[in-house]
C-alpha positions as CSV (number, residue, x, y, z in Angstrom):
1,M,153.6,141.0,68.4
2,H,157.0,140.5,69.9
3,A,160.6,140.9,68.8
4,L,161.3,137.2,68.7
5,T,160.1,133.9,70.2
6,V,161.2,130.4,69.4
7,G,160.3,126.9,70.5
8,E,160.0,123.2,69.8
9,E,156.9,121.0,70.2
10,R,156.1,117.3,69.9
11,L,152.4,116.3,69.3
12,A,151.0,112.9,68.7
13,S,148.1,114.4,66.8
14,L,146.5,117.7,66.0
15,V,142.9,118.5,65.5
16,S,141.5,121.3,63.3
17,Q,142.4,124.8,64.5
18,K,141.3,127.9,62.8
19,H,144.2,130.2,63.7
20,G,143.3,133.3,61.7
21,T,146.4,135.4,61.2
22,H,149.6,136.4,63.0
23,A,150.9,139.9,63.5
24,E,154.4,138.6,63.2
25,C,156.3,136.4,60.7
26,V,156.2,132.7,61.5
27,L,158.8,130.1,60.3
28,S,158.3,126.4,61.2
29,F,160.4,123.4,60.4
30,L,158.8,120.0,60.4
31,V,161.4,117.5,61.8
32,S,159.0,114.6,61.5
33,G,155.4,113.8,61.0
34,S,152.8,115.2,58.6
35,L,150.7,118.4,58.8
36,T,147.8,119.6,56.7
37,I,147.3,123.4,56.4
38,A,144.7,125.4,54.7
39,H,146.1,128.4,52.8
40,R,144.0,129.1,49.8
41,Q,143.6,125.4,49.6
42,P,144.6,122.4,51.8
43,F,148.2,121.3,51.3
44,E,150.5,118.8,53.0
45,V,153.7,119.7,54.9
46,S,155.9,116.6,55.4
47,S,159.1,116.1,57.3
48,G,162.1,118.2,56.2
49,M,159.9,121.1,55.0
50,F,159.7,124.7,56.1
51,S,156.3,126.4,56.3
52,V,155.9,130.1,56.6
53,V,153.1,132.4,57.6
54,P,153.5,136.1,56.7
55,P,151.8,138.8,58.9
56,G,148.1,139.3,58.2
57,V,147.7,136.2,56.0
58,P,144.8,134.0,57.2
59,H,145.4,130.3,57.5
60,S,144.1,127.2,59.4
61,L,145.7,124.0,60.7
62,L,143.6,121.1,59.6
63,K,145.2,118.0,61.0
64,G,148.6,116.5,61.9
65,Q,150.1,113.2,63.1
66,G,153.4,112.4,64.9
67,L,154.5,116.0,64.8
68,H,158.0,117.2,65.9
69,V,158.0,120.9,65.0
70,M,160.7,123.6,65.6
71,W,159.3,127.1,65.2
72,L,160.2,130.8,65.2
73,S,158.1,133.9,65.2
74,F,159.6,137.4,64.9
75,C,158.9,141.0,64.1
76,P,160.9,142.0,61.0
77,D,160.9,145.7,62.0
78,C,162.3,144.8,65.5
79,L,165.1,142.8,63.9
80,D,165.8,145.3,61.1
81,L,164.9,142.7,58.5
82,A,161.8,144.3,56.9
83,Q,163.7,145.4,53.8
84,S,166.1,142.4,53.6
85,D,166.2,140.1,50.6
86,L,165.8,137.3,53.1
87,M,162.2,138.2,53.5
88,V,161.4,137.4,49.8
89,P,159.9,134.0,50.7
90,Y,157.3,135.8,52.8
91,D,156.6,138.2,50.0
92,N,156.2,135.2,47.6
93,V,153.6,133.7,49.8
94,K,151.6,136.9,49.9
95,R,151.6,136.9,46.1
96,G,150.3,133.3,45.9
97,A,153.1,130.9,46.5
98,L,152.3,127.9,48.7
99,P,153.9,128.5,52.1
100,A,155.8,125.2,52.3
101,F,159.3,124.6,50.9
102,N,161.2,121.3,50.9
103,T,164.8,121.4,52.1
104,D,167.9,119.6,50.9
105,P,168.3,116.5,53.1
106,S,171.9,117.4,53.6
107,R,170.9,120.7,55.3
108,R,168.3,119.3,57.7
109,E,170.6,118.4,60.6
110,F,172.2,121.9,60.3
111,I,168.7,123.5,60.3
112,Q,167.8,121.7,63.5
113,S,171.1,122.7,65.1
114,L,170.3,126.4,64.3
115,F,166.9,126.1,66.0
116,K,168.3,124.4,69.0
117,E,171.0,127.0,69.5
118,L,168.6,129.8,69.0
119,I,166.3,128.3,71.7
120,T,169.3,128.1,74.0
121,V,170.4,131.7,73.5
122,H,166.8,133.0,73.7
123,N,166.3,131.2,77.0
124,Q,169.5,132.6,78.3
125,M,168.2,136.1,77.3
126,L,171.4,136.9,75.4
127,S,171.3,140.1,73.4
128,L,168.8,140.5,70.6
129,E,171.7,141.0,68.2
130,V,173.0,137.5,69.0
131,Q,169.5,136.0,68.5
132,R,169.1,138.0,65.3
133,S,172.2,136.3,63.8
134,F,170.6,132.9,64.1
135,V,167.4,134.2,62.6
136,I,169.4,135.4,59.6
137,L,171.0,132.0,59.2
138,L,167.6,130.3,59.3
139,L,166.1,132.7,56.8
140,N,169.1,132.0,54.5
141,E,168.2,128.3,54.7
142,L,164.6,129.1,53.9
143,S,165.7,131.2,50.9
144,Q,167.7,128.3,49.5
145,A,164.7,126.0,49.9
146,C,162.4,128.7,48.3
147,A,164.7,129.2,45.4
148,S,164.4,125.5,44.4
149,E,160.6,125.3,44.3
150,V,158.0,128.0,44.3
151,Q,154.5,126.7,43.6
152,H,151.6,129.1,43.0
153,V,147.9,128.4,43.5
154,R,145.4,130.8,42.1
155,Y,142.1,131.8,43.6
156,N,139.1,132.4,41.4
157,D,139.7,135.7,39.5
158,K,136.9,137.4,41.4
159,I,138.3,136.3,44.8
160,E,141.7,137.7,43.8
161,Q,140.0,141.0,42.9
162,A,138.2,141.0,46.2
163,M,141.4,140.4,48.1
164,A,143.2,143.1,46.2
165,F,140.4,145.6,47.0
166,I,140.5,144.6,50.7
167,Q,144.3,144.9,50.8
168,A,144.1,148.4,49.4
169,N,141.1,149.5,51.5
170,Y,141.0,147.5,54.7
171,L,141.8,150.6,56.8
172,Q,138.6,152.2,55.5
173,P,135.1,151.3,56.9
174,I,134.4,148.6,54.3
175,G,132.4,145.4,54.5
176,L,130.8,142.8,52.2
177,R,128.7,145.3,50.4
178,E,131.6,147.6,49.5
179,V,133.7,144.7,48.3
180,S,131.0,143.1,46.2
181,D,130.1,146.5,44.6
182,A,133.8,147.0,43.8
183,I,134.2,143.8,41.9
184,H,130.6,143.7,40.4
185,L,129.3,140.6,42.1
186,S,126.1,140.2,44.2
187,A,126.9,140.2,47.9
188,P,125.4,136.8,48.6
189,Y,127.3,135.2,45.7
190,L,130.6,136.8,46.8
191,A,130.0,135.7,50.4
192,S,129.5,132.1,49.3
193,L,132.4,132.1,46.9
194,F,134.8,133.7,49.3
195,K,133.9,131.3,52.1
196,S,134.3,128.2,49.8
197,E,137.7,129.3,48.6
198,T,139.3,130.7,51.7
199,E,137.3,129.2,54.6
200,F,136.9,132.8,55.9
201,T,134.0,135.2,55.5
202,V,134.8,138.6,53.9
203,G,134.2,140.2,57.2
204,E,136.6,137.8,59.0
205,W,139.3,138.5,56.3
206,I,139.0,142.2,56.8
207,T,139.0,142.0,60.6
208,Q,142.2,139.8,60.6
209,K,143.9,142.3,58.3
210,R,143.0,145.1,60.7
211,L,144.0,143.3,63.8
212,S,147.4,142.4,62.4
213,Q,147.9,146.1,61.6
214,A,146.6,147.0,65.1
215,C,149.3,144.8,66.7
216,A,152.0,146.4,64.7
217,Q,150.8,149.9,65.6
218,L,150.4,149.1,69.2
219,L,154.0,147.9,69.4
220,H,155.6,150.5,67.3
221,T,153.6,153.7,68.1
222,S,152.2,155.4,71.1
223,L,148.8,156.3,69.4
224,P,145.9,156.3,71.8
225,V,143.6,153.3,71.4
226,S,140.7,155.5,70.3
227,Q,142.8,157.1,67.6
228,L,144.2,153.8,66.5
229,A,140.7,152.3,66.2
230,E,139.6,155.1,64.0
231,Q,142.6,154.7,61.7
232,L,141.9,151.0,61.4
233,G,138.4,151.5,60.1
234,W,136.4,151.1,63.4
235,S,134.0,153.9,64.0
236,D,133.3,152.5,67.5
237,T,136.3,152.2,69.8
238,T,134.4,149.9,72.2
239,H,133.6,147.5,69.3
240,F,137.3,147.6,68.4
241,I,138.4,146.7,71.9
242,R,135.9,143.9,72.1
243,Q,137.0,142.4,68.7
244,F,140.7,142.8,69.7
245,K,140.1,141.0,73.1
246,K,138.1,138.3,71.4
247,H,140.9,137.4,69.0
248,M,144.0,138.3,71.0
249,G,142.9,137.5,74.6
250,L,143.7,140.9,76.0
251,T,142.4,144.5,75.5
252,P,144.6,146.6,73.2
253,A,146.0,148.6,76.2
254,A,146.9,145.4,78.1
255,W,148.4,143.8,75.0
256,R,150.5,146.8,74.3
257,K,151.8,146.9,77.9
258,T,152.6,143.2,78.0
259,H,154.3,143.0,74.6
260,K,156.3,146.2,75.0
261,S,157.6,144.9,78.3
262,H,158.5,141.6,76.7
263,R,160.2,143.4,73.9
264,A,162.3,145.4,76.4
265,L,163.5,142.2,78.0
266,T,164.5,140.7,74.7
């Protein structure tokens, strides 16, 4: 996790990538091209659309062609935005809205200019407060797009019950058996149903939730890694460290050092 990063990419094509989850909020604007994302179900993002990924929400990139993407990722707590009404689109996605919102064609040039200016001030390492002002303007554009169209896609009722149980209990030592018992389904049937609807196993979903929370705790607290692992439902600290490194590329201690240093610079 970091306070804020921003960038722009052009890709001729994109192959399937199972990204899992982010610890931060992600906002992307597709200037041109088309992109297929799996979030509950596959859906298309076309030019002129925002796409959002809230922290801890698993998703996958399936394919893309002729992509020109401007993107932003940020820590709401670092920017003092966690309680802002501008975060409502992210809350809507957590509750079931599709994470893609079409923008008014008359606003698209302005949206691109905001991204470009934010990239400039970020590269110049201007104060976080200056960068935050551009994030607020972009989130306002997202809110306007979100207000015009919020589409909801429902999972199977049992999957929604499973997700609700995981959300309420993922910091406990739970797994497939505990989830299946809680929603009164056999473990094999739940495993098959969950995988078919989300493209993730129950265990992967739980792990991604825990790792997202781990990143937030590593950045915002000084808890020892062993204590953090216990709080996040890992009885074995070594297993937690291995899982964290597998998904994040660094050990928890190294990740904390790197990202806290980056946060201090920004």
